Structure formats: C-alpha cells, structure tokens
N, C-alpha and C positions, 0 to 999 in steps of 0.2 A: 738467229744471228750467226754469222760465220765464225767458227772457232779460231782462236789465235794461231794455232799451228797451220790450219788450212789457209788462213789469210797470209801468213808468211810465205807459204808455198806459192800462192798466187803472185805475190810481190816478187819473189825470186824468179818466177817464170817471166815476168815482165822485164826484170833486170837482164836476164839471159837474152831476151829478144832485143833489148836496147843495145847490148854489146855486139850483136850481129856476128862479128868476126869470131868472137870467142866461143860461140855456140855451134860453130860448124867446122868440121875438119877438112872440108873440100872447098876452101876459099879459092876463088879465081887467083891466078898468078898475078902478083903486083906488077904494074908497069915499070920498066927500067927507068933509072934516074934520067931525066931529060937533060939535054945539052944546054948549057947556059952560054949563049953565043956573044952577047954584049953585056957583060956583067957590070953591076955597080959594086962599089966597095962596101965592106962591112967587117966588123971585128968583134970578138968577145972582149968585154971589159972586166968582168969578174964572174966568179962562180962560187956556189956554196953547196952544202949537201945536207939532206935529211934522210931518215931511214925508210925510203920508198914512198911512193904515192899511188895507192890503188883505190882511193876514194875520191868523190867529187871535191876538187880543191879550187877555190878562188884565190888568185894572187891579188890580194887586196892592197891597193896603194893609197896611202893617206899621209899627208904632211911630210913628203920626201922619204917615206918608209914603205917597204913592201912586207906584208905579213904572210908567212908561209907555214906549212905544217907537214909532218910526216906520219906514216902509218902508226908508229909507236906512241903517238900522243905528244911528241915534241912540237912546240909552237915557237916560231922565231919572228922577230922584227929586224929587218936588215935595212941598212942605208941604201937607197936606190942608186946613188952616184958611185959608191965604193964597194958595196957588199958587206960593209962592216956590221958585225952583230951588235945590235942595240940592246936587246933583251932576249931571254930564253925562258920558256915555261914548259910545264909538263901537265897535260890534261888528266893524267892518271889512268889512262886506258887507250886502247887502239881506237883510231878515229874512223867515223863514218861520213863526216862532212865538216867543212871549214874553208877558209877562215872568214868570218864577218867582223868588220871593225869600223869604228868611227874615228880612229886615230888614237883614242885613249884605251877604250875597252876592246878586247878581242874575244870572239865567241867561236866555239867549236862544239861538235856533237860526237860522242863516243859510240862505239858499237854496242855498248851496254845501255844505250838510249839515255845518256845523261847529257844535258846541256851544261857546258862549262864556260864561265865567264872569267876572263883574266884582266888584270890591270898591271901593265908593265911586267908581264910574266908571272905575276902572283895570282893564284886562284882566289877570286872574290866570293863566288858561290857556285853551286852546281844544283841542278834540278832534274829529277827523273821524268822522262817523257813517256807518253802512252803508246807511241808508235815509232817505228824506225824513221830515220831522217836521211835524205840524200841530197838536200838542197842546203848550201851554206847559209847559216843564219844571217839576218840583217840587223845591224846595230845602227840606230838612228834616233835622235831626239831623246837620249837617255832611256831608250827602250830597246829590248831585244825581241825580234820576231822570228818565229820558227815555223816552217812549212813541213809537215810530215808527209810520208809517202801515201798516207790516207787522205791527203789534201786538206787536212785540218790545220788552221793557223792559230798559233798561240802567241800571246804577248806578255812580256815580263818587264818589270822595272829594272833597269840596268844597275841602279845603285844598290838595291837590297834583294833583288831576285823575287820581289813580290809578284804574284800572278795577277794579271790585269784583266784579260778577257780571252775568249776563244771564239773563233768563227768556223762553222762547219755547215755543210749542206749535204743533202743526200748524194751519195757517191756510187760509182759503178763497182761491180765485184772485182774487176781487175784494174789496178793502177800501176803507174810507171815508177820503178825504183831507179830514177835518174834525176839529176838536178833539174828543178823546175824554175819557174819565174817568181822571184821575190825581190822587189825593188821599191824605190821611193821616187815620187815626183812631187816636189814642193811639199804640201801637207797631206798628201795622199799615199797610202800604201798600195802598191800595185802587185797583185798576186795571181798566179795561174791556178785555175780550177778546171781541170780537164782541158777542153778546147776553148775555154772562156778566160778572158782577162777581166779581173774584178778590181775596182778601185774601192778601198776601204778607208774609213775614218780611223787613223792610227790610235786615237784616244779611246774609242769605244768599240771598234770592230764592226761598225754598221756599214752597209753597202751604199756607196755613192753612185756607182755605175757598174754595169755588167755587160760585156760585149763578147760575142763569139768571134773567134778568128776564122774558124772553119766548121764544117759539119762532119761528124764521124761517118765513115762509110765502111762497108764490108759485110760479109755474111756471118761473121762470128765476133766475139768480144776481143779477140787478139787483133784482128784486122781493123776493128773500130777504135783501138787504143790510139789516141791522138793528143795526149797531154802536151801542153806547151813546154818547150825545152829552154832552160836557162843556161847561161845568163842572156838576157835580151840585150840588144844594142839600142842606145837612145840618142836621138838628135832633137834637141829642144823638148817639146812635149810628146814627140812621137817615139813609141817603142816598137822595134821590129824584132821578130822572133820566128822560131820554127814550131809547127805542130808536128809531133813525132810521126814519122813515116808518111806524112800526107801533104803538108803545105808550108809555105812561108808567107808572111804578111806583116802589116804594120797597123797599129792602133794608136789613135791620138788620146793621150791620158788627160788632156785638158777638157775634152768634150766627151770622152768615152765612146768614140766613134771609130769604125773600121775605115782605114784609108784605102787599103787594097789587099788582096790575097791571091796567090798563085799556087796551083797544085805542084808539089815537088816532094818526092820521097827523100828519106835521109833521117839521121838520128842525132846529129851533132848540132850545137848552137850555130847561129849565123854571126857574121861580123860585117862591119861596114864603115864607110867614110861619110863625109857630109853629103856626097852625091850618089854613092853606090852602096849596094847591099850584096854580100857574097855568101855563097853556101855550096856545100858539096852534097850530092845525093847518095843513095845507098851503094852505088858503085864508085863513088868518089869522082864523079863527073862534076866539075866546078861550073857554076853559073854566076854571072854578074848581072844585076838588075838595077835600073834607075830607081833611086830611093824614093823619089816622089810619086812614081806611078806604077812601079813593078815591071816596067817594060824591060824585056831581055836585051842586054847589051852584047854579051858574048858568052860562049861556053868553051871549056877546055877538057880534053880527055888525056892530058899528059901525065896525070897522077892517078890513073885508075887503080882501084883496089889497093891503095897504099895506106888505108885506115887513117884518113886525114882527121886532124883535130878541128875544132872551131877555128875560124880565121881571125886575124886582126889587121886593121889598116895601118900602114906605117909609111908616112910620106906619100909618094906616088905609087907605092906597092901594096899588095895584100899578101899576108904571110899565112901559110898552112904548115903545121907540123905533121910528121908521118910516123909509122910504126917503127922505123929505124932511128928515130931521133933527129932526122933532117928537118931543117926549116927551109921551106920553099917560098921565095919571094917572087911574085908575079906582078907584072905591070898592070895597074888597075884599069887602064884604058884598053889593053889588048889581050891580057892573059899570058903574054910572053914571059918566060922565065928570065929573071934579071940577077938573081943571087941565090946561092944555096949555102947554108951554114950547118955544121955538125954539132951535136951535143955528145951524149955518152953512149949512143947506140940503142937506148931503150925508148919506148913509145912516148911521145909528148902527151902528158897526162892532165894538163890544165889549159884552158883557153889562153893563148898568148895575150899579154897586156902591154900596152904602150904607156910608159911613164915619162913625165917631163918632156913630152913631145919628141924625144930622141933616144930613149932607152927601151928596148924590147925585152920583156921579162918572160921566161918560160920555165916550166917544171917538167921533169921526165918521170916516168914510172920507176926508174931506178933510184930516184931521190935527188937528182941533180937540179939545182936552181941556177939559171944562167941569165946573164945580162949581155945584150948585144947592142951595138950602135951601127946601123947602116949609114953609109955616107954618100 
C-alpha cells in the first residue's frame, strides 16, 4: 500500500495540475479587458470580509442567509438582502473546505483533517478524518456527508456526530485535490467517483446507479486524470458537470443515464441556465451549449487567459469572475459583454451564486464577500 507521505505528494501534484496557472511561470498574456458597448446597469449592494479564501469555498445560501468562511477558520452567516451578520463561529483551525449547510447546521473541514459541525456558530462536534478533503461537505436530512480526496464517502449523524457508514471503491494512484461532486437529488446522494457519477442510498451507502460521464484518455496517469469537478449545476433531475481536463456533459439522476457528453478541456466547474450550459476551457475560451443536447451555440475568446472562475447564470446574462476580481457579464444568447463590475482586485475564489433571483454573491481570494444586483 502507498505510504501516507507518498500519497500526499501524489495528491499535491494533482492539486498543482488543477491550479494550472499557479504551476507555471510562463502563462500566456491575459486578454485586455473587453469593451462593453451596450451596457446594462448593475450595482454593489453590500460587502463583508473574511481572512482570505484560498480553499474550495461554497457560498451556501439557505433561508435568506449566505454561509461563508475564511482561511483562519471563521465561519459566518450573513443576511442575503443586507449583508448583516447573523452569527459567527470559529472552527478552531485553518480551513480546507466549506461551507455545507442545511440552514441550521454548518459544516467545514480543517487542514488538520477535522470535520467541524456548527449550530448558529457554536461548535456541536468535531471528527478526525482519515484523508484530506477538498470538497465542501453536504448537510442534508440531519446527516453530514464528506467526500475525501481519496474518493471515499463518509456519513455522520448531524445531531451527535455518530459515524453511520462509509463508501469506497478501488481507486487510482493519482486523485484530484480539487472540489468534486457531492450533492443530493430527492432521496439519493449523488457523488463523483473518478469519471463516474454514483447514486447512493443516503441511509446505508449502497449503490443505486453508477454512470460514467466519460472515459479517461492519455498515455500516463496525469493525462488520464479526469475526476468530476464540482459543484455541478442541476435542472430538475439532470446534473451537468465537467470531467477534469477532458469533457463536459449531463447525467439524469432519476434514471442514472447519460444524457450527452462533449470533449472539452478545462479545470473549473460549469454553470448554466434552464436552456444553456456554459464553460471555459484551459485557455479560458468560453463555450455555450444547448442544455438538452450539448449542441454548441457560440464561443468567445474575449477573456482568454484571464483565469476565469466557474460561471453563474443571472437573468439573461452569464457571469465569469477573473484573476483581477472583475465580474464579466456576457449575453447568454450571443456572448457579447453587457456589464463589468469590480471587487477588491484579487481573484474570484468561489463559484458565483445567484440568491433570491436578483442578488449575485461572490467571494475573492483576498477575503471580500460581495453582493451585486444587475438591473
């Protein structure tokens, strides 16, 4: 069996590969900021701050609150409408992943490999994990689910921290230290396992269905690394997602069947509206596809090499963040720029989230939490 230290090195190598830009000093020059010729209106409505965000963060919105966290272990619940702080907690260590919440409980994972559960900012329990975690935990049905970078899934009782079950399967030597797929559909736990999406019984951890999004290709294990990247984007029973550096596609969680898949490089999660799916490739070339079929609608090279974030659909626009903290709003039908909004000048660090249908929430690597309302 591979030693712990060696395993960690393999995982770190995958993390470096995932970062792409951070592992190379000769990055291509980023495209200049595009001209916005026919802008729509938009404004910042509030901002808050945490102590930096260099870990995989979900801006988790529940019951009119957004749950955020910072590198130092601070966890906050903020009012979506006003930015008012509702509660504040301390995980007791620097964070590796978060935040998962059901509206009451909030879960994060520390770099010391501790799963920490809070209730209104108060630590209820903490559990030591066997492997590092890069995927924000999922809190649902009074259970907490954790996906390790070793692809093993653990389930805990949210009330008392009791260990419920574990799901694991033979894995590859190299795995991806980047946020994976961990989500819920009705009474099924949906989890990424390499290039496969698996539906689990959340009560027992048994497999209900198991579907491959794509087939790994390449001459070595680095080239064949194609883990599913989270968060996925869901419409009804259909989950759409990226397979790291290889493809994008959609799987129906009701039937456990593949809807479509298209080859496409890139490392960040996808985003979408009811009709469209958006993604940037390894060079930040943006593509828009018909959600039902995968048919290509348009491509754009206006934001090449700007280290784009995962996108979010906002009204008739799709929004990407970049390495300078800009939010780029593009028309969903044409890809034409319609609005650009600034943050604090540091990279957008979490997938943008639309809350209450009119408030766009973003977090930056510098620790800025911003709420915008396009008009």
